[in-house]
C-alpha positions in Angstrom: -10.8 -0.8 -7.6 -9.8 2.3 -5.7 -10.3 3.8 -2.4 -13.5 5.7 -1.8 -13.4 9.0 0.1 -13.3 8.4 3.8 -16.3 8.6 6.1 -16.8 12.1 7.6 -18.7 11.5 10.8 -16.9 13.0 13.8 -13.5 13.2 12.0 -10.5 14.8 13.5 -9.3 18.0 11.9 -6.3 16.3 10.2 -8.8 13.9 8.5 -10.8 16.8 7.2 -7.6 18.2 5.8 -7.0 14.8 4.0 -10.5 15.2 2.5 -9.5 18.7 1.2 -6.3 17.2 -0.2 -8.1 14.4 -2.0 -10.6 16.9 -3.4 -7.9 19.1 -4.8 -6.0 16.1 -6.2 -9.0 14.8 -8.0 -10.0 18.2 -9.4 -6.5 18.8 -10.6 -6.2 15.3 -12.2 -9.6 15.4 -13.9 -9.2 19.0 -15.3 -8.6 18.7 -19.1 -8.1 14.9 -18.7 -8.8 13.4 -22.1 -10.0 10.2 -20.4 -12.8 12.0 -18.6 -14.2 14.8 -20.7 -17.5 15.4 -18.8 -17.0 15.0 -15.1 -20.2 14.6 -13.1 -20.6 16.5 -10.8 -18.8 19.4 -12.5 -15.3 20.2 -11.3 -16.1 23.8 -10.6 -18.7 22.9 -8.0 -16.4 20.3 -6.4 -13.6 22.9 -6.2 -15.9 25.4 -4.6 -17.1 23.0 -2.0 -13.5 22.0 -1.2 -12.7 25.6 -0.7 -15.7 26.0 1.7 -14.6 23.0 3.6 -11.1 24.4 4.0 -12.6 27.7 5.2 -14.8 25.8 7.7 -11.7 24.0 9.0 -10.1 27.4 9.6 -13.3 28.7 11.4 -13.4 25.7 13.7 -9.9 26.7 14.8 -7.2 24.8 16.6 -7.1 22.9 20.0 -7.4 25.4 22.8 -8.9 28.0 20.4 -12.0 26.3 19.0 -14.9 28.1 17.3 -18.5 27.8 18.3 -20.8 24.8 18.1 -22.3 26.3 15.0 -18.8 26.3 13.4 -18.5 22.6 14.1 -21.9 21.9 12.6 -20.9 23.9 9.5 -17.6 22.0 9.3 -19.4 18.6 9.3 -21.9 19.8 6.8 -19.2 21.0 4.4 -17.3 17.7 4.8 -20.5 15.7 4.0 -21.0 17.7 0.8 -17.4 17.2 -0.4 -17.7 13.5 0.5 -20.9 13.0 -1.5 -19.5 14.8 -4.5 -16.3 12.8 -4.5 -18.3 9.6 -4.2 -20.3 10.6 -7.2 -17.0 11.3 -9.1 -15.9 7.8 -8.1 -18.9 6.3 -9.8 -18.4 8.5 -12.9 -14.7 7.7 -13.2 -15.3 3.9 -12.8 -18.1 3.8 -15.3 -16.3 5.9 -17.8 -13.1 3.8 -17.5 -15.1 0.6 -18.0 -16.7 1.9 -21.2 -13.4 3.2 -22.5 -11.4 0.0 -21.8 -14.1 -2.6 -22.5 -13.1 -5.8 -20.7 -9.4 -4.9 -20.5 -8.8 -4.7 -16.8 -5.3 -3.5 -17.1 -6.2 -0.6 -19.4 -9.2 0.3 -17.2 -6.9 0.4 -14.2 -4.4 2.6 -16.0 -7.2 5.1 -17.1 -8.6 5.3 -13.5 -5.1 6.0 -12.1 -5.1 9.3 -14.1 -8.2 10.5 -12.3 -6.6 11.4 -9.0 -8.2 8.6 -7.0 -5.6 6.4 -5.3 -5.7 2.9 -6.6 -5.8 -0.1 -4.3 -2.9 -2.4 -4.6 -4.3 -5.4 -6.6 -2.7 -8.1 -8.5 -3.0 -8.1 -12.2 -5.4 -10.9 -13.4 -3.8 -13.4 -15.7 -5.2 -15.8 -18.3 -4.4 -19.5 -18.3 -1.3 -20.1 -16.3 1.9 -21.6 -17.7 3.1 -25.1 -16.4 4.8 -25.3 -13.0 8.6 -25.7 -13.1 11.0 -28.2 -11.8 8.6 -30.9 -10.6 10.5 -33.3 -8.4 10.3 -35.9 -5.6 11.6 -35.1 -2.2 13.1 -38.0 -0.3 12.1 -37.6 3.4 12.8 -40.5 5.8 9.9 -39.6 8.1 7.5 -40.4 5.3 8.7 -44.0 4.8 9.8 -45.6 1.6 6.4 -45.9 -0.1 5.1 -42.4 0.5 5.7 -39.8 -2.2 6.3 -36.1 -1.5 6.3 -33.9 -4.6 7.6 -30.3 -4.8 7.6 -27.8 -7.7 8.4 -24.2 -8.5 5.9 -21.5 -9.6 4.7 -21.3 -13.2 6.6 -19.0 -15.5 5.3 -15.5 -15.8 3.3 -15.4 -12.6 2.8 -11.7 -11.7 1.4 -12.4 -8.2 1.1 -15.5 -6.0 -2.6 -14.5 -5.6 -3.2 -15.4 -9.2 -2.8 -19.1 -8.3 -5.8 -20.5 -6.4 -4.7 -24.1 -6.2 -2.7 -26.9 -7.9 -4.3 -30.0 -9.2 -2.3 -33.2 -8.8 -2.9 -36.2 -11.1 -1.4 -39.7 -11.3 -1.1 -42.4 -13.9 0.5 -45.7 -14.5 1.9 -44.7 -17.9 3.3 -41.5 -19.3 -0.1 -40.8 -21.0 -1.6 -37.8 -19.2 -5.0 -38.4 -20.9 -5.3 -41.6 -18.9 -4.3 -40.0 -15.6 -6.6 -39.7 -12.5 -7.0 -36.7 -10.3 -5.9 -37.4 -6.7 -6.1 -34.0 -5.0 -5.6 -30.3 -4.8 -3.2 -28.2 -2.7 -2.6 -24.5 -2.2 1.1 -25.2 -1.5 3.9 -26.0 -3.9 4.2 -29.4 -2.2 2.0 -32.5 -2.1 2.3 -35.8 -0.3 0.7 -39.0 -1.8 0.1 -41.5 1.0 -2.2 -43.7 -1.1 0.5 -46.1 -2.1 0.9 -49.8 -2.0 3.7 -52.0 -0.5 4.4 -53.7 -3.9 6.9 -52.0 -6.2 4.9 -49.6 -8.4 6.0 -47.2 -11.1 3.8 -44.1 -11.3 3.7 -40.8 -13.1 2.6 -37.5 -11.6 1.4 -34.2 -13.2 0.7 -30.8 -11.7 -1.7 -28.2 -13.1 -2.0 -24.7 -11.7 -5.6 -23.4 -11.2 -6.2 -19.6 -11.6 -9.2 -17.3 -12.3 -9.3 -18.5 -15.9 -9.4 -22.2 -15.0 -6.8 -25.0 -15.0 -3.5 -23.9 -16.6 -1.0 -25.9 -18.7 0.0 -29.3 -17.4 3.5 -29.9 -16.2 5.9 -32.4 -17.5 5.5 -35.8 -15.9 7.7 -37.1 -13.2 8.2 -40.9 -12.9 8.4 -42.4 -9.4 9.2 -46.0 -8.6 8.2 -47.1 -5.1 10.5 -49.3 -3.1 9.6 -52.8 -2.0 8.0 -53.3 1.4 
């Protein structure tokens, strides 16, 4: 859902600074945030630990002017404390957002985005997909006269190509989809039907997009008449 704080074992100084920045960002975003009224752990303790980490970074010094080994041990200990508290806040934010939004993924994502944690780039889940558009036959000499290559465009309203898992291809001898037969699946927007006969045959094809919610709406049929052998 969102990026967890980075690991803090043997981090470079600039990475400790990123941890400080994340801590400040989260504390600022959660303070008086109506979506998260009871942060756990409390923001005052998180803010204090972030300040201690920043101080420890200063004590550890810069290249060529490093502090003692004890300063390094203290730096790592402070970083671990901040990491652990931010990890606890991650769980608090996610749980609170889930309860507030119920099963509404989009709303939950919106709520979490106000917490200061950076959201992962994820596609928005969709319900049943709309039918594919512009289903057509492509005439390709290399396939031969009695092979059928189909192509179509994406369904209307698709917010991300990742929402489409596959396409189901069906065939029938009449324009009645209920009497059709499934002949295969493809992850592309093309399909080649090589299971044809040499005799002239009129056939109908349909495409259904498959997403997380199951098979979507069926396309309009395309009628193909095969040539003679």
